[in-house]
C-alpha positions in Angstrom: 41.5 52.9 23.1 39.9 50.0 21.2 40.1 46.3 21.7 42.0 45.0 24.7 44.7 47.6 25.1 43.5 48.8 28.5 43.9 45.2 29.7 46.9 44.2 27.7 49.0 47.1 28.9 48.7 46.2 32.6 51.0 44.1 34.7 48.5 41.3 34.7 49.1 40.4 31.1 52.9 40.4 31.6 53.4 42.8 28.6 54.6 45.7 30.7 57.1 43.4 32.4 58.2 42.1 29.0 58.6 45.6 27.6 60.9 46.5 30.4 62.8 43.3 30.4 61.3 42.3 33.7 60.4 38.9 35.1 57.4 38.3 32.7 58.0 35.8 30.0 58.3 36.9 26.4 55.6 35.3 24.2 57.1 32.1 22.7 56.6 33.2 19.1 58.5 36.5 19.7 61.3 34.9 21.8 63.9 34.9 19.0 62.9 38.3 17.7 62.7 40.5 20.8 65.6 41.9 22.8 65.5 44.3 25.7 66.2 47.9 24.9 66.4 51.2 26.9 63.6 52.6 24.8 61.2 49.7 25.7 62.2 50.0 29.4 61.3 53.8 29.4 58.0 53.0 27.7 57.2 50.3 30.2 57.9 52.6 33.1 55.5 55.2 31.8 52.8 52.6 31.2 53.2 51.0 34.6 53.1 54.4 36.3 50.0 55.6 34.3 47.9 52.4 34.8 48.7 51.9 38.5 48.2 55.4 39.8 45.8 55.7 42.7 47.1 52.6 44.5 50.8 53.4 44.8 50.5 56.8 46.5 51.0 59.0 43.4 47.3 60.0 43.3 44.8 59.7 46.1 42.4 56.7 45.7 39.5 59.2 46.0 40.5 60.8 42.7 37.2 61.0 40.7 38.8 59.6 37.6 39.3 56.2 39.2 36.7 53.6 40.1 36.1 52.4 43.6 35.9 48.7 44.5 32.1 49.1 44.8 31.9 50.5 41.3 34.1 47.7 39.9 31.7 45.2 41.5 28.7 47.0 40.0 30.3 46.8 36.5 30.6 43.0 36.8 27.0 42.6 38.3 25.4 44.8 35.6 26.6 42.6 32.7 26.9 39.3 34.5 24.9 37.3 31.9 27.1 38.6 29.1 30.3 37.9 31.0 29.1 34.3 31.8 28.3 33.9 28.1 31.8 35.1 27.1 33.6 32.8 29.5 31.3 29.9 28.6 32.0 30.2 24.9 35.7 30.2 25.5 35.8 27.4 28.1 32.9 25.3 26.9 32.1 24.6 30.6 29.4 26.5 32.5 30.8 25.8 35.9 34.3 26.8 34.9 32.9 30.0 33.3 31.2 31.0 36.5 34.5 30.6 38.4 36.3 32.7 35.8 33.8 35.5 36.3 34.4 35.4 40.1 38.2 35.3 39.7 38.1 38.2 37.2 36.1 40.4 39.6 38.3 39.5 42.6 41.5 40.3 40.7 40.1 43.5 39.3 39.1 44.7 42.8 42.5 44.0 44.3 44.6 45.2 41.3 45.8 48.5 40.0 43.3 51.4 40.0 41.4 51.8 36.7 39.6 54.6 35.0 35.9 54.8 35.7 35.1 55.3 32.0 36.7 51.9 31.2 34.9 49.9 33.8 32.4 48.0 31.6 35.1 47.2 29.0 37.5 46.2 31.7 35.1 43.8 33.2 34.7 42.1 29.8 38.4 42.0 29.1 39.3 40.7 32.6 36.7 37.9 32.2 37.9 36.9 28.8 41.5 36.8 30.1 40.5 34.7 33.1 38.6 32.3 30.8 41.6 32.0 28.5 44.0 31.4 31.4 41.8 28.7 32.8 41.9 26.7 29.6 45.2 27.8 28.1 46.7 24.3 27.8 43.7 23.1 25.8 43.9 26.2 23.6 47.6 25.6 22.9 46.9 22.0 21.9 44.8 23.3 19.0 47.0 26.2 17.9 49.4 24.2 15.7 46.4 23.1 13.6 46.1 26.6 12.2 49.8 27.4 11.7 49.8 25.9 8.2 46.4 27.4 7.2 45.7 30.8 5.6 42.7 33.0 5.5 41.7 33.2 1.8 39.8 36.4 2.4 42.7 38.5 3.5 41.2 39.0 7.0 37.8 39.8 8.5 36.3 42.7 10.3 35.0 42.7 13.9 31.3 41.9 14.6 28.5 44.3 14.1 25.7 44.3 16.6 23.6 42.1 14.3 26.5 39.6 14.1 26.8 39.4 17.8 23.0 38.9 18.2 23.1 36.1 15.6 26.0 34.4 17.5 24.2 34.6 20.8 21.1 33.0 19.3 23.0 30.0 18.2 23.6 29.0 21.8 26.8 28.0 23.6 26.5 24.2 23.1 26.5 24.3 19.2 29.5 26.8 19.3 31.5 24.6 21.8 30.8 21.4 19.8 31.4 23.0 16.4 34.7 24.9 17.2 37.8 24.0 19.2 38.9 26.2 22.1 41.5 28.1 20.1 38.9 29.1 17.4 36.3 30.0 20.1 38.9 32.2 21.9 39.7 34.0 18.6 36.0 34.4 17.8 35.5 36.1 21.2 38.7 38.2 21.1 38.5 39.4 17.5 34.8 39.2 16.7 33.1 40.1 20.0 35.8 42.2 21.8 37.1 43.9 18.6 40.7 43.1 19.5 43.4 43.6 16.8 45.0 40.5 15.3 48.3 41.3 17.0 46.5 41.6 20.4 44.8 38.2 19.9 48.2 36.7 19.0 49.8 38.1 22.1 47.0 37.0 24.4 46.9 33.5 23.0 50.7 33.0 22.4 50.1 32.3 18.8 51.2 33.6 15.4 49.2 36.2 13.5 48.6 33.8 10.6 47.1 31.2 13.0 44.8 33.8 14.5 43.6 34.9 11.1 43.1 31.3 10.0 41.1 30.4 13.1 39.0 33.5 12.8 38.2 32.7 9.2 37.3 29.1 10.1 35.1 30.3 13.0 33.2 32.7 10.7 32.7 30.0 8.0 31.3 27.7 10.7 29.0 30.4 12.0 27.7 31.2 8.5 26.9 27.5 8.0 25.2 27.2 11.4 23.1 30.2 10.9 22.0 29.0 7.4 21.1 25.7 8.9 19.0 27.4 11.5 17.2 29.5 8.9 16.5 26.4 6.7 15.0 24.6 9.7 12.9 27.6 10.6 11.6 27.9 7.1 10.9 24.1 7.0 9.0 24.3 10.3 7.0 27.3 9.0 6.1 25.5 5.8 4.9 22.4 7.7 2.9 24.6 10.0 1.2 26.3 7.0 0.3 23.0 5.4 -1.2 21.8 8.7 -3.4 24.8 8.9 -4.5 24.5 5.3 -5.5 20.9 5.8 
């Protein structure tokens, strides 16, 4: 599975409850379009059963396919710097980002059993979700800005390793000052986490067009910021060369 599906299909996101017509709220932009159906209910029961095995008595917790709490903790510890960076980019607040990492680990350890092969991805997804939840009101305040905009490029692909390295080199402060929280969240979800546009829309409670527009704007800003850095580096190198020559 790519993107955020392992995380989106759990009870924590509310999507399983929505599919089954349970207590979870239907995303606002889908409210008028979605109606409960027996088919969706059956699907939600299968998903819930599959993702929560190991802690509800269906399969022993010692099943080798599932991770222990200690292994979950190790997954968070092993990539702590990256998890802090993800949360910091979304929230724009270092202290809040640290709390999000702690909350994500705590909820993951006490939640449904998860497959061992997905641990590293799960830690990233859980941290991103915690960061988005912590600043959701602020994110929603900026969403409407993108509803009337369109991506002139017809969409953009996810980041390559080189793209991610370039983004990290920019630093969190320029990103948080140059982009609003909605655009930063989309940049992390779509660009870094490789989530599909629809997954981003569900996670953020926004329309697909708003997500695409925000992603486009974030990438345009990133290109300008990287070009500015390159120009400054070239200018510094030229000045250094002149000083040596003189």
